[in-house]
C-alpha positions, -999 to +999 in steps of 0.1 A: +824-377-046+830-391-012+803-395+014+818-370+039+819-344+011+781-349+006+776-344+044+797-313+043+776-297+016+744-309+033+753-292+066+765-261+048+731-259+031+713-263+065+736-236+080+729-212+052+691-218+056+692-212+094+713-181+090+689-167+064+659-173+085+675-158+116+687-127+097+653-122+081+635-127+115+657-101+132+652-076+104+614-081+103+612-079+141+631-046+142+611-033+112+578-041+130+588-024+162+600+007+144+570+009+122+546+004+151+563+032+170+563+056+140+527+045+132+515+056+167+534+089+166+522+098+131+486+088+137+486+106+171+500+138+155+476+137+126+446+131+149+457+159+172+460+183+143+425+173+129+407+178+162+426+210+171+412+224+139+377+213+149+382+230+183+393+262+166+363+259+143+340+258+174+355+289+188+352+306+154+315+298+154+312+311+190+330+344+183+310+348+151+277+344+170+287+369+197+298+393+171+265+388+153+246+395+185+267+426+192+258+440+158+222+431+163+221+448+197+236+479+181+210+480+154+181+475+180+195+504+200+197+526+170+161+517+159+148+539+188+121+514+198+107+511+163+094+475+166+086+472+129+122+480+120+135+455+146+111+428+135+121+433+098+158+433+107+155+401+128+135+383+102+162+391+075+190+379+098+171+348+107+168+339+071+204+346+066+219+327+096+191+301+101+190+303+139+158+289+155+148+320+176+159+353+189+154+362+226+153+393+248+162+383+284+158+401+317+179+397+349+156+370+362+161+349+330+126+356+317+125+360+280+105+375+251+111+359+217+111+377+184+079+357+177+062+373+208+064+343+231+073+347+267+088+322+291+116+313+314+151+303+302+170+279+325+206+291+324+219+271+354+254+281+366+259+305+337+232+329+350+258+346+372+283+350+343+257+366+320+236+387+345+261+395+373+295+394+356+281+407+322+300+381+302+290+364+269+279+328+275+270+296+257+243+273+272+230+239+260+194+231+268+159+228+254+127+247+254+093+230+259+082+212+227+115+218+209+146+198+201+179+202+220+193+237+213+224+257+219+220+293+232+245+321+225+239+351+247+256+384+254+248+413+278+236+446+264+226+480+278+193+476+297+164+486+275+128+476+268+107+465+238+070+458+236+067+466+273+094+440+282+126+452+300+157+433+290+194+433+298+207+405+275+199+391+241+204+356+227+199+333+197+193+296+197+204+269+172+194+233+169+223+211+183+222+191+150+229+223+130+259+231+152+272+196+146+269+200+109+287+234+111+316+218+130+319+193+102+338+164+120+344+144+088+376+125+097+372+088+093+335+093+083+310+075+106+337+056+125+348+086+146+331+096+178+336+132+188+322+150+219+324+186+233+322+182+270+322+202+302+352+199+326+332+173+346+328+151+315+291+159+308+285+159+270+274+192+254+276+182+217+284+151+198+291+146+161+269+126+137+274+089+140+291+091+175+286+062+199+258+066+225+278+069+257+252+083+279+255+118+295+291+116+308+322+104+289+343+099+320+317+074+333+317+056+299+355+052+301+357+039+336+361+003+325+387+011+297+423+000+299+446+030+292+482+028+279+506+053+294+481+072+315+453+063+339+417+074+337+423+098+366+453+113+348+432+117+317+404+134+336+428+158+353+443+167+319+409+176+306+401+197+337+434+215+333+426+224+297+455+204+284+457+186+250+471+152+242+465+118+228+466+082+241+454+047+234+429+026+253+410-006+250+373-010+257+350-040+249+379-057+231+383-028+207+414-005+206+410+033+201+430+064+198+417+090+223+424+127+214+415+156+237+420+193+230+407+223+249+379+243+231+391+276+247+357+285+263+348+280+300+370+248+304+351+230+277+370+203+258+368+183+226+373+145+231+374+122+200+377+084+198+388+067+166+393+029+163+429+022+157+421-003+129+404+026+110+430+053+117+459+030+107+441+009+080+460+022+050+494+023+067+490-012+082+481-025+048+513-011+034+532-026+064+517-060+058+524-060+021+560-049+028+565-077+054+550-102+030+572-091+002+603-093+025+593-129+034+589-138-003+623-123-011+639-142+018+622-174+007+635-168-029+670-161-016+668-193+005+657-214-025+684-199-047+710-206-020+699-242-017+699-246-055+734-232-058+748-256-031+728-285-045+740-279-081+776-275-069+779-309-052+763-325-083+792-313-106+800-348-117+769-345-140+778-336-175+777-299-184+749-303-208+727-322-183+737-297-156+724-268-178+692-286-186+686-294-149+693-258-139+668-244-165+642-269-153+646-258-117+645-221-127+613-226-147+598-245-118+604-216-095+589-192-120+558-214-124+554-216-087+557-179-080+545-162-111+511-160-129+527-159-164+520-189-186+546-196-214+536-216-244+556-225-275+540-240-306+555-251-339+544-228-367+518-242-391+508-275-374+506-258-340+521-288-321+530-282-285+568-277-280+567-263-244+541-253-218+550-239-184+538-260-155+517-233-139+491-235-167+469-257-145+470-232-116+465-201-138+441-214-165+428-246-150+439-267-180+449-302-169+482-318-178+467-346-199+450-320-221+482-305-233+481-325-266+449-307-274+459-274-259+446-250-286+412-267-287+409-267-249+420-230-247+393-220-273+366-236-250+374-212-221+348-185-216+362-151-227+349-115-230+364-082-241+390-076-269+394-113-278+421-118-305+412-133-338+431-166-346+435-155-382+453-123-370+477-145-351+484-170-379+490-141-403+520-128-384+553-126-402+585-136-385+595-109-360+559-096-357+537-098-326+502-089-314+492-081-278+457-082-264+441-077-230+408-094-223+389-114-196+391-152-193+372-175-170+397-203-160+383-238-163+382-245-126+368-210-116+335-192-117+350-157-120+366-139-149+402-127-145+419-101-166+448-115-188+473-099-211+481-122-241+512-117-263+518-137-294+552-137-311+562-153-344+599-161-340+627-180-357+643-203-331+674-221-344+659-222-379+625-234-368+594-213-370+577-211-336+548-192-321+555-181-285+524-172-265+528-155-231+495-152-210+499-130-179+473-126-151+468-088-148+439-089-123+459-076-094+472-047-115+436-039-125+427-038-089+456-015-082+442+008-109+409+007-091+426+018-059+443+046-078+409+057-091+397+057-055+426+079-045+416+102-074+381+104-060+395+113-026+415+142-042+383+153-059+365+153-026+393+175-012+387+199-040+350+199-033+358+208+003+378+238-009+348+249-030+326+245+001+350+267+020+347+294-006+309+291-005+309+295+032+332+325+030+309+341+005+281+335+031+302+352+057+308+382+035+271+389+034+271+396+072+289+429+071+272+437+038+238+434+055+251+457+084+264+482+059+230+483+040+210+485+073+230+514+088+230+531+054+192+531+054+192+545+090+218+571+078+194+583+051+165+584+076+184+605+101+205+625+077+198+658+096+209+645+129+247+649+130+252+627+161+234+598+146+250+603+112+284+601+129+274+570+148+260+552+117+290+562+097+313+546+124+293+514+123+296+513+085+333+518+087+336+489+112+316+466+090+335+477+059+368+469+077+354+435+087+344+429+051+379+439+039+394+414+064+373+386+050+383+395+015+419+395+025+415+361+041+401+347+009+430+362-011+455+347+014+439+313+011+443+316-027+480+326-024+486+297+000+470+272-025+491+286-054+523+286-033+528+323-037+525+331+000+556+328+023+546+316+058+572+329+084 
């Protein structure tokens, strides 16, 4: 072959290599851009849905507490000043709902607790809403000698008890209990969630949230926002809007999700590190890119081999075939963790050993002549095959085992699958041994077990929901029992009998609605409910 022909093939090989690299680079770049955009959209959408549900949960808790207070006020009115009945009723409901204290409040914010304590309740700007506008309110604060609490208060018809005139009633809960009831579990301890006033002051924060001081807007003043400024974010919160965005603070990137709570311009703001929110998807992306690079590299190698073998066609066909097999096995040895060994049957002489045996098992090249002895010296554990079982194989039979081996140059055991095959190759008895590293597959199985545990955790959450629902069912049941007792006590008073009966009907309807909700959830889970 002439010299210029060699040059032509050489430059053709270089051109193919450059073209492959350029094409792969363009594909990977476009892939990364598209995945990053879809990753942000998917993560933002999922986060918004999660925290919208948390916001709705807060409003459910609020409405539930106001409804509870309304039913309590009705019972107190119907008790006709019987302090013993009121005290018994409040103690039963306190054990049922686990609030810290019940309060009777006058127009000057003085209170009388169910325990008989008197004092002053600081309501701040919400005093006018409760006392003047006669609206139901929520107030965060604390009482002397107590932890931070959340007050739920409603106005009632003016009355008096124990020589104390009152126009409102309230219950208080520890802020920690409210946080647990909200149950912000997304991303475990890595998430930071806050319920804030419109001015950014923090009302509640979830367990494990960062300590940001009293105002989240002040905490974010040094953050770098993408797509929106801090002023724009503050205005969105004040306007009761919902949305999501990215920002960087202290060299860490976060997703910021804000949704309105639906009460008095309060909002829920949550911060999740991007590396946590996207960890599983990014891992898939990285593995995909790495696989694409490997495939491109393999295609490049194959292209070069084809061109190289083509311009070496002056070599005899037999030598050409031997050379091609050698190159192919070299590629396999470089990229795969499967060791191929061929021994002559009976005297167990080495006929062929793949070159990657040193990388996979740590056995040196100069030890091939004593391969079986050196292999027996490796530390093993698990289902170790017996040599007598292997030597007892008939032609065409095989035995496969999976056990742990510690390579000669390693301190860790790795999981290997060993297959031994007794074969007749061109009239010669041979033993073919294939030893494959299955450690990575075993790790994959571990990841799948983790996924199973996650599914089991979801099922546990469902069980918890049913437990909570059964807890909710007891509320109207208690009301039905209480008013039924009053009905028996005043059975000769038609007006009271009618009023108690109406209360029982309302509580029964509430109980029916709860039962229907449970049945609807069961239908949704089984796929028998059509959502329109």
